[in-house]
N, C-alpha and C positions, 0 to 999 in steps of 0.2 A: 595526248586524249586518246580516250576509247572510243573504238569505232560504233558501239553501241549508243554512246552519247551524242554523236556527231549529227548523225540522221534521227529527228524528235519522233517525226510521223507524217506521213502523206497527207497532202492539202488536197480537199474535195473541194471542187468550184465548179460551175460551167465551164470556164477556161481551162481548166486542168481535163476535163473530162472529153472537151472539144480535142486537146490537144494529146490525148490519150489514144483517138480514131485517126487521128491524120497518119498521111504516109510514114513519115518519120515520126516514131513514138516517143513522144515526150512526156515524163512526170513529173509533178510538182511535189517538193517534200519540205517541210519546215524542218530548219538544219539550225545547229549551234552559231550565233552572231560571230562568234571568234574563228570559227572553222575556215579555212582556206579553200580555194575549188580543188586544190591537190588531196587534201584532208577528206573533201567530201568524195572524191574521185576513187580515193583507195578504201574508204568505208563501205562507198556502193558497191565495190569489187569485193569486199570481204563477205559483207551480206549476202550479195546475189549470185556470186560465183563468175560474174563477167565483167569486163570493164565498160562504163558507157564512152559514147561517142564524143559526147561534149557537153560541157556542165557551164551553168549561166546562172549568176547570182542575182540577188535583188534586198535589199534592205527597207524594211518600212520602220520608220523614224518613229518614235512617240509623239503623240499627238494629244491635245486636252481634249477630255470629255466633261459632261455635264454630271455632277454625283449628287445634287439636292441640297449640298451643303456652300457654305462659303468658299471651301476650299476645291478648287477643279481637281479632277482627277487626272491622271495620265496613263493613256496603252502601254503595254510592254513593247520593246523593241524585238523585232523578229526578223529572222533573215529566211529567204525562199531560194532554194535550188531548184532550177528547171533542169533535168537531166534528160538528154537524148540517148534513145536506145541503139544500137545498131540494126542492120537491117534485118528483119528475121527473128529477132528476140523480143520476148514480152515478159511482165513480171506480174505478181498477183501484189496488191497494193491493199486494197478494200477487204474488209471484212465478208460483204455480202459475196464477194469470186468466192473465197476459202468456203462458206458455208454451202454455196451453190455445188462446188467442186467435191465437198463431202456427201453432198445429197447424192450425186450422181453416183460415186464411190461405193454408197451404201445400199443404193437401188440394185445393184449389177451382181452383189455378191448373193442377196437373196434369191 
């Protein structure tokens, strides 16, 4: 499995934002449901350049939803990985942080 296909995208929620600002920084990512913790750890290391301290996973099983027709719909099976970083390490996960860093670098050059 390719590393770029294991970690799909970061999970942005109130809980994940609170975990990012804790003493031990934890980040939440949507990952491939077939990926193991070792796969997630190695993919994170190849993308960000350092190994995470701990990886916890959570499966969200499909549930039925209302569609307005006779046949109910189902949500997708998703897997979430909560990755704990070593002390002193941080990463950029959202587009807003990337835009802010670009603005700071553009303002300093002029």
